[in-house]
C-alpha positions in Angstrom: -0.1 0.0 0.1 1.0 3.4 -0.5 0.9 6.3 1.8 1.4 9.7 1.4 2.3 12.5 4.0 -0.3 14.2 5.7 1.0 17.7 7.2 -1.0 18.8 9.8 -0.1 20.6 13.1 -1.9 18.8 15.4 -1.0 15.4 14.0 1.4 15.0 17.2 -1.6 15.7 19.5 -4.3 13.8 17.4 -3.6 10.0 18.2 -1.8 7.9 20.6 -0.2 5.1 20.5 0.0 1.4 22.4 2.2 -1.5 22.0 1.4 -4.8 23.8 2.8 -8.5 23.6 0.4 -11.1 24.3 0.7 -15.3 23.5 -1.8 -16.5 20.9 -2.0 -19.9 23.8 -5.0 -21.2 21.0 -1.6 -21.5 18.0 -0.1 -24.0 20.1 2.2 -26.4 17.8 3.7 -29.8 18.1 6.3 -28.8 20.7 4.2 -26.7 23.1 4.9 -23.3 22.2 2.8 -20.7 21.5 3.7 -17.6 19.0 4.0 -14.1 20.4 1.7 -11.1 19.1 2.4 -7.7 19.0 -0.7 -5.7 18.6 -0.3 -1.6 17.6 -3.1 0.0 18.8 -3.6 4.2 17.5 -6.5 5.5 18.5 -9.0 2.9 19.2 -8.1 1.0 16.1 -6.1 -2.0 16.8 -3.7 -4.2 14.6 -1.9 -8.0 15.4 0.7 -9.2 13.6 3.7 -12.0 15.0 6.4 -11.5 16.2 8.1 -14.4 15.2 8.7 -15.5 18.5 7.5 -18.7 20.6 7.3 -19.4 24.3 5.2 -21.6 26.7 1.9 -21.1 27.8 3.8 -21.7 31.8 6.4 -19.3 30.9 4.6 -16.4 29.8 4.1 -13.4 32.4 0.9 -11.6 30.6 1.1 -8.9 33.5 5.0 -8.0 32.4 4.6 -9.1 28.8 7.6 -11.1 29.0 9.1 -14.0 29.4 9.7 -15.7 32.8 12.7 -17.3 34.2 16.7 -16.0 33.6 17.3 -18.9 31.1 19.6 -17.7 28.1 16.5 -18.1 25.6 14.3 -16.3 27.6 16.3 -13.6 28.0 17.3 -13.6 24.1 13.8 -13.3 23.6 12.9 -10.6 26.2 15.7 -8.8 24.8 14.0 -9.0 21.2 10.6 -7.7 22.1 12.3 -5.0 24.0 14.0 -4.2 20.5 10.8 -4.2 18.2 8.5 -2.2 20.7 11.7 0.5 20.7 11.8 0.2 16.8 7.7 0.3 16.7 8.3 4.1 18.9 11.1 4.9 16.2 9.4 4.6 13.5 6.3 6.6 14.8 8.2 9.4 15.6 10.2 9.5 12.1 6.6 9.2 10.6 5.5 12.4 12.5 8.5 14.4 11.7 7.9 13.4 7.9 4.2 14.7 8.4 2.5 11.6 8.0 -1.1 10.8 10.0 -0.5 8.0 11.9 -2.2 4.8 12.1 -2.0 1.4 13.3 -1.8 0.0 9.6 0.9 2.2 8.9 3.1 1.4 11.6 3.0 -1.9 11.0 4.0 -1.3 7.5 7.0 1.1 8.6 8.1 -1.6 11.2 8.1 -4.1 7.9 10.6 -1.5 6.4 7.5 -1.3 3.8 7.0 2.8 4.2 8.9 3.7 1.2 9.9 7.5 2.5 11.6 5.8 5.4 14.2 3.5 3.2 15.3 6.7 1.6 19.5 7.1 2.0 20.4 10.6 4.2 23.8 12.1 2.5 26.0 11.0 4.6 25.0 7.5 5.0 25.0 7.3 1.3 28.7 9.1 0.2 30.4 7.0 3.4 29.0 3.6 2.2 31.0 5.2 -1.5 34.1 6.0 0.9 34.2 2.6 2.3 34.0 1.2 -0.8 36.4 3.4 -2.3 39.0 2.5 0.8 38.7 -1.4 -0.6 40.0 -0.4 -3.5 42.8 1.5 -2.6 46.1 0.3 -4.7 44.0 -1.9 -7.2 42.1 0.9 -8.9 42.1 4.2 -6.2 45.1 5.9 -5.1 45.3 6.7 -1.8 45.1 10.0 -2.3 41.8 9.8 -4.1 40.7 8.3 -1.4 41.6 11.0 1.1 39.7 13.4 -1.0 36.8 11.6 -0.8 37.4 11.5 3.8 37.6 15.1 3.1 34.9 15.6 1.2 32.7 14.0 3.8 34.4 16.4 6.7 33.9 19.9 4.8 30.0 18.8 4.0 29.5 17.5 7.5 30.9 21.2 8.6 29.1 22.9 6.1 25.1 20.8 7.0 26.1 22.2 10.8 27.3 25.5 10.2 23.9 26.2 7.2 21.1 23.7 8.7 21.9 23.4 12.2 21.8 19.3 11.7 23.9 16.8 11.8 22.4 15.6 8.1 20.1 15.9 5.5 17.9 13.0 2.9 19.0 13.2 -0.3 16.0 14.1 -1.4 16.5 17.8 0.5 19.7 18.8 -2.0 19.0 20.9 -4.2 20.1 23.7 -6.6 21.0 26.4 -3.4 23.2 23.5 -1.5 25.6 23.0 -4.0 25.5 26.5 -4.8 26.2 27.6 -0.8 28.4 24.6 -0.5 30.3 26.3 -3.3 30.5 29.6 -1.6 31.5 27.9 1.9 34.1 26.7 0.1 35.5 29.3 -1.6 35.0 32.0 1.5 34.7 30.0 4.7 37.8 27.7 3.8 40.0 30.5 1.5 39.6 27.4 -1.4 41.0 28.8 -4.6 38.3 27.7 -7.7 40.1 24.5 -9.1 40.8 23.4 -5.3 36.7 24.0 -4.7 36.0 21.9 -8.0 37.7 19.0 -6.8 34.8 18.9 -3.8 32.1 19.7 -6.0 33.2 17.2 -9.0 33.3 14.0 -6.2 29.3 15.8 -4.4 28.5 15.4 -8.3 29.5 12.0 -8.5 27.9 11.0 -5.3 24.4 12.7 -6.7 24.8 11.0 -9.8 24.6 7.3 -8.2 22.1 8.3 -5.9 20.0 9.4 -8.5 20.7 5.9 -10.5 19.7 4.4 -7.3 16.5 6.0 -7.2 17.0 7.5 -4.1 17.0 11.2 -5.8 14.2 11.9 -7.9 16.1 14.8 -10.1 19.8 15.8 -10.0 20.2 19.5 -9.1 23.5 19.3 -10.8 21.4 19.4 -14.3 21.5 23.3 -14.3 25.0 23.8 -12.1 28.4 24.0 -14.4 31.7 23.2 -12.7 34.2 25.0 -14.6 37.8 24.6 -13.4 40.0 27.7 -14.3 42.6 27.5 -16.7 45.9 27.0 -15.2 49.2 28.1 -16.7 51.8 24.9 -16.3 55.6 25.5 -16.1 58.0 23.5 -17.6 62.0 23.7 -18.1 62.6 24.3 -21.8 65.8 23.1 -23.1 68.5 26.2 -21.7 66.9 26.0 -18.4 67.3 22.1 -18.4 71.0 22.4 -19.3 71.4 24.7 -16.3 70.0 22.0 -14.3 72.1 19.2 -15.4 74.9 21.8 -15.1 74.4 23.0 -11.5 77.5 21.5 -9.4 76.6 21.5 -6.0 79.7 20.0 -4.8 81.1 23.9 -5.7 78.8 26.0 -2.6 80.3 26.5 -0.2 79.4 29.2 2.5 81.1 32.4 2.5 81.7 31.8 -1.1 82.4 35.1 -2.6 81.4 36.1 -6.5 81.2 39.3 -8.8 78.5 36.6 -9.8 74.4 38.3 -9.0 73.3 34.9 -8.7 75.6 34.3 -6.2 73.9 37.2 -4.1 71.2 34.5 -3.8 73.4 32.3 -1.7 72.9 35.0 0.8 69.5 34.1 1.0 70.0 30.2 1.0 70.8 28.6 4.5 73.2 26.3 3.1 75.0 23.1 5.0 78.0 22.0 3.9 78.4 19.8 1.9 75.2 20.1 0.1 73.9 16.2 -0.2 70.4 17.8 0.1 71.3 19.9 -3.0 72.6 16.9 -4.8 70.2 14.3 -3.8 67.0 16.8 -5.1 68.9 17.9 -8.1 69.1 13.7 -9.1 65.6 13.2 -8.4 64.1 15.9 -10.3 66.1 15.3 -13.6 65.3 11.5 -13.1 61.8 12.8 -13.3 62.8 15.4 -16.1 63.7 12.1 -18.1 61.5 9.3 -16.9 58.2 11.5 -16.6 57.6 9.9 -13.2 55.1 11.5 -10.5 56.7 11.8 -7.5 54.7 8.7 -5.8 56.2 6.7 -8.7 59.4 7.2 -7.9 59.3 6.8 -4.2 57.6 3.5 -5.1 59.7 2.4 -8.2 61.2 -1.2 -7.5 63.7 -3.9 -9.5 60.4 -5.4 -10.6 59.6 -2.7 -12.6 62.7 -2.9 -15.0 62.7 -5.2 -18.4 65.2 -5.6 -20.5 64.1 -6.3 -24.4 65.7 -8.5 -26.3 67.6 -5.3 -27.7 69.4 -4.6 -24.7 67.1 -2.1 -24.1 66.0 -1.2 -20.6 61.8 -0.4 -20.3 60.2 1.0 -16.6 57.1 -0.7 -16.8 54.8 0.3 -14.1 51.3 0.9 -13.1 50.8 4.6 -11.9 50.3 4.9 -8.2 47.0 7.6 -8.5 45.3 5.5 -11.6 46.7 2.2 -11.8 47.6 2.7 -15.9 50.7 1.1 -17.1 53.2 3.2 -17.8 56.0 2.0 -20.3 59.2 4.3 -20.3 62.3 3.4 -22.1 65.5 4.4 -19.8 67.3 7.7 -20.8 71.2 7.4 -20.6 70.5 10.4 -18.6 67.9 8.4 -16.0 70.3 5.2 -16.1 73.3 7.7 -14.6 71.3 8.5 -12.0 70.2 5.2 -10.6 73.6 3.5 -11.1 74.7 6.2 -9.1 72.7 5.4 -6.2 72.8 1.7 -6.6 73.4 -0.1 -3.2 71.7 2.0 -1.2 68.8 1.2 1.4 65.9 2.3 -1.5 66.4 2.2 -5.3 66.2 6.4 -5.0 66.6 8.2 -2.0 63.7 11.0 -3.1 63.0 13.3 0.1 59.6 14.2 1.5 57.6 16.5 -0.7 58.2 19.8 1.7 61.7 19.2 1.4 62.6 18.7 -2.2 60.4 21.7 -3.0 62.3 23.7 -1.0 65.2 22.7 -2.5 64.4 22.7 -6.2 63.6 26.7 -5.1 67.2 27.1 -4.1 68.4 25.3 -7.2 66.1 27.7 -9.4 67.6 30.4 -7.5 71.0 29.5 -7.7 70.9 28.6 -11.5 69.0 31.7 -12.1 65.9 30.1 -13.2 62.9 32.4 -12.9 60.3 30.0 -12.8 58.3 28.7 -9.6 59.9 24.7 -9.9 58.2 21.9 -8.2 58.7 18.5 -8.9 55.8 18.1 -10.2 57.4 20.8 -12.9 59.9 17.4 -13.8 56.9 15.4 -15.0 55.8 18.8 -17.1 59.4 19.2 -18.7 59.4 15.1 -19.7 56.3 15.9 -21.8 57.1 19.2 -23.2 60.8 19.5 -23.2 62.1 16.3 -23.2 59.8 14.3 -25.7 57.1 16.7 -27.4 59.6 19.0 -28.4 61.9 16.1 -30.3 59.2 14.9 -32.2 57.7 11.9 -30.4 54.7 11.8 -31.1 51.5 12.8 -28.6 50.6 8.9 -28.4 53.9 7.5 -27.6 54.2 10.3 -24.5 50.5 9.4 -23.8 51.6 5.7 -23.1 54.9 6.8 -21.3 53.2 9.4 -18.9 50.4 6.9 -18.3 47.4 8.8 -19.5 44.3 6.7 -20.8 44.2 8.7 -24.0 45.5 11.5 -25.8 43.3 14.1 -24.4 45.0 14.5 -21.5 48.3 14.8 -23.3 47.3 17.1 -25.9 47.3 20.3 -23.0 51.2 19.5 -23.3 51.3 19.9 -26.9 49.6 23.6 -26.7 52.3 24.3 -24.4 54.7 23.7 -26.7 53.2 25.7 -29.5 53.0 28.4 -27.1 56.5 28.7 -26.7 56.8 28.3 -30.5 54.8 31.2 -31.0 56.5 33.4 -28.9 60.0 33.2 -30.1 58.4 33.6 -33.5 56.9 36.8 -32.2 60.5 37.8 -31.0 61.9 36.6 -34.3 58.3 38.5 -35.8 59.9 41.9 -34.3 63.4 41.6 -35.3 62.3 42.1 -38.6 59.5 44.5 -38.5 60.1 47.6 -40.4 62.7 46.5 -43.1 61.6 48.3 -46.2 63.5 46.3 -48.4 60.7 43.5 -48.2 
């Protein structure tokens, strides 16, 4: 039977519900046990149904509505009856909160979980189910970083719901366009996030809403009318000249107090050097390994001997699934990358890469000392491999895509556009050189 809410401010005053357990002795089975029934009475109308539990008539306490004795079986039956009574009253509260006019028959249906409205999912209940499934897949198609974003998004949503709605949770059916817009504002203003950072959380919320709609927990999708837009980001990569500066950078020549007429040397005064400088040497080597393999930080950190293969021509390959996506990267080992591997051979790790914050700090120092004006982070090495080392040297987009472990060339195409921009800027300078020549 289908029930619809009847919104009435007097619902809570207009009904009285009572729950009563009794033993139906007339239906005794062959073992001498009779079924325990429950009756729900609301406004004088009563309905009976079986609890599924049995007891002997000599063991039933009619006055207390429970099984006599302290045996384990008696305690289990009595515990079940208590929980059933509590469930009936809990369903009554839920139905009242949703505006239903309470009847005995409706309560019976609710206890049997047959009232559709009471079976709907809440936002966090559904989101956390998704996260539990994701956690099982970590390392098998889902990265730790992706799972962490899912957990963090739930935390942000909980703070937002508490702040805006003064509640601990919302039903999925309550989500609308205003909810999405307000959450976006919360991320940008209250949490001070940049547009692209907030987009990560909005896209994940959109995924959850899409799943909820697909599972019929939501009738409409509020994201249909809300467009999530990323701001274009300028990706820095080193050109050939800058890359050679890093390759030729010699940390062994750096000493505290060293004086030079070279203006770059003045930068040493603002860098807190230790002597010798193995930290800069190691950061430089790890960065160059990334520049000549295209591997990300986490993929270099997890690189192991089993990821190397030699083909029948003697060429060495790195064949490793990306931690982030699980997609296989296939990269021929270039001479500079092999030299770096050989340099650290015999150590505790294949490559002793520093922590992300440390290596980025050291790379900033190296950029200053090499007179490179760009902001360099470790991820710049991956962009440099895609742009300067491969695409600029006529390696096809499809090949570069395979080496980077991209799922399609559309992801790699961004780097090709960067190369085109770089070529265009150089040609503009050339045009300026010859502008105004009256002979042509």
